[in-house]
C-alpha positions as CSV (number, residue, x, y, z in Angstrom):
1,X,4.5,-3.1,12.6
2,X,7.8,-3.2,11.3
3,X,8.4,-6.3,13.2
4,X,5.2,-7.7,11.4
5,X,6.2,-6.4,8.2
6,X,10.1,-8.4,8.2
7,X,7.5,-11.9,7.9
8,X,7.2,-10.5,4.2
9,X,10.3,-12.4,2.6
10,X,10.7,-9.0,0.2
11,X,10.6,-6.8,3.1
12,X,14.8,-7.2,3.7
13,X,15.5,-5.9,0.1
14,X,12.6,-3.0,0.6
15,X,14.8,-1.8,3.7
16,X,18.1,-2.6,1.8
17,X,17.2,-0.6,-1.2
18,X,19.4,2.5,-1.5
19,X,16.5,5.0,-3.0
20,X,13.3,5.8,-1.9
21,X,12.6,5.0,-5.7
22,X,13.7,1.7,-5.4
23,X,12.0,0.9,-2.2
24,X,8.8,2.1,-3.4
25,X,8.9,0.1,-6.1
26,X,9.5,-3.2,-4.2
27,X,6.5,-2.2,-2.0
28,X,4.3,-1.5,-4.8
29,X,5.6,-4.5,-6.5
30,X,4.6,-6.9,-3.9
31,X,2.0,-5.1,-2.5
32,X,-0.1,-5.2,-5.4
33,X,0.0,-9.0,-5.3
34,X,-1.4,-8.8,-2.0
35,X,-4.3,-6.6,-3.2
36,X,-5.1,-8.4,-6.0
37,X,-5.2,-11.5,-3.6
38,X,-7.3,-9.7,-0.6
39,X,-9.6,-7.6,-3.1
40,X,-12.6,-10.1,-3.0
41,X,-12.4,-10.6,0.5
42,X,-12.3,-7.4,1.3
43,X,-15.6,-7.0,-0.5
44,X,-17.3,-9.8,1.2
45,X,-16.0,-8.5,4.6
46,X,-17.2,-5.2,4.0
47,X,-20.5,-6.5,2.9
48,X,-20.8,-8.0,6.3
49,X,-20.0,-5.0,8.2
50,X,-23.5,-4.7,9.7
51,X,-22.5,-7.7,11.9
52,X,-20.6,-6.7,15.3
53,X,-17.9,-9.0,14.7
54,X,-17.4,-8.3,10.8
55,X,-17.3,-5.0,11.9
56,X,-14.5,-5.2,14.2
57,X,-12.3,-7.5,11.8
58,X,-13.1,-4.5,9.3
59,X,-11.8,-1.8,12.1
60,X,-8.6,-3.9,12.6
61,X,-7.5,-4.9,9.2
62,X,-8.0,-1.3,8.4
63,X,-5.9,-0.3,11.5
64,X,-3.0,-2.8,10.4
65,X,-3.1,-1.7,6.9
66,X,-2.9,2.1,7.9
67,X,0.1,0.9,10.3
68,X,1.9,-1.0,7.2
69,X,1.5,1.8,5.1
70,X,3.0,4.6,8.1
71,X,5.8,1.9,8.5
72,X,6.8,2.0,4.5
73,X,6.4,5.7,4.5
74,X,8.5,6.4,7.5
75,X,11.1,3.9,5.5
76,X,11.0,5.6,2.4
77,X,11.3,9.1,4.0
78,X,14.5,8.2,5.6
79,X,16.0,7.1,2.4
80,X,18.2,9.3,-0.5
81,X,15.7,11.3,-2.3
82,X,12.6,10.5,-0.1
83,X,9.7,12.0,0.3
84,X,8.7,15.1,-1.8
85,X,9.5,18.6,-0.4
86,X,7.2,19.8,2.1
87,X,5.2,16.6,2.4
88,X,4.8,15.2,5.7
89,X,4.8,11.8,6.8
90,X,1.7,11.8,7.8
91,X,0.1,13.3,4.7
92,X,1.9,11.0,2.8
93,X,0.6,7.9,4.8
94,X,-2.7,9.4,4.0
95,X,-2.2,9.3,0.1
96,X,-1.3,5.7,0.4
97,X,-4.1,4.7,2.4
98,X,-6.4,6.4,-0.1
99,X,-4.6,5.2,-3.3
100,X,-3.1,2.2,-2.6
101,X,-6.6,-0.1,-1.7
102,X,-7.7,-3.3,-2.6
103,X,-11.1,-1.4,-3.4
104,X,-8.8,0.8,-6.3
105,X,-7.3,-2.1,-7.6
106,X,-10.9,-4.4,-7.7
107,X,-12.3,-1.4,-9.8
108,X,-9.4,-1.3,-12.2
109,X,-8.8,-5.0,-12.6
110,X,-12.7,-6.2,-12.1
111,X,-14.4,-3.0,-13.2
112,X,-12.0,-2.0,-15.9
113,X,-10.5,-5.4,-16.8
114,X,-6.8,-4.3,-16.3
115,X,-4.5,-6.7,-16.3
116,X,-2.4,-7.2,-12.9
117,X,1.1,-5.6,-14.7
118,X,-1.1,-2.7,-15.9
119,X,-2.6,-2.3,-12.3
120,X,1.0,-2.3,-10.8
121,X,2.4,0.0,-13.3
122,X,-0.3,2.4,-12.3
123,X,0.1,2.5,-8.8
124,X,3.8,2.3,-9.0
125,X,3.6,5.8,-11.4
126,X,0.8,7.6,-9.3
127,X,2.4,7.0,-5.8
128,X,6.0,7.9,-7.2
129,X,4.2,11.2,-8.3
130,X,2.7,11.8,-5.1
131,X,5.1,10.8,-2.9
132,X,8.7,11.1,-4.1
133,X,11.0,13.6,-4.9
134,X,11.5,14.2,-8.7
């Protein structure tokens, strides 16, 4: 997955970030844009998941998302002021998977009328609070 993440032009900046907080900020900034673009597609694909081929697309897509988030969490854990004390990489990955999703982005952006900037700020705040050492 790390090789796939390098495809993003911002991934090198993420890896070079000197602290976990700076790396998470970069990840969320760029990832929120992806969630914004993917949100309508995710809803459509999930709606068609009764079809076996669509269900397989959903399964593979979700596994790739989990793998990407696991890669990000591992990188943050190695940085200064990384994961908060007692938080395992597995639990941190679960938190990111649950909170940093196209569905939640859509709920705020479409359902509540939040701007892209407000959505991004929310994700930065909640993920930093849940993942990082104070």
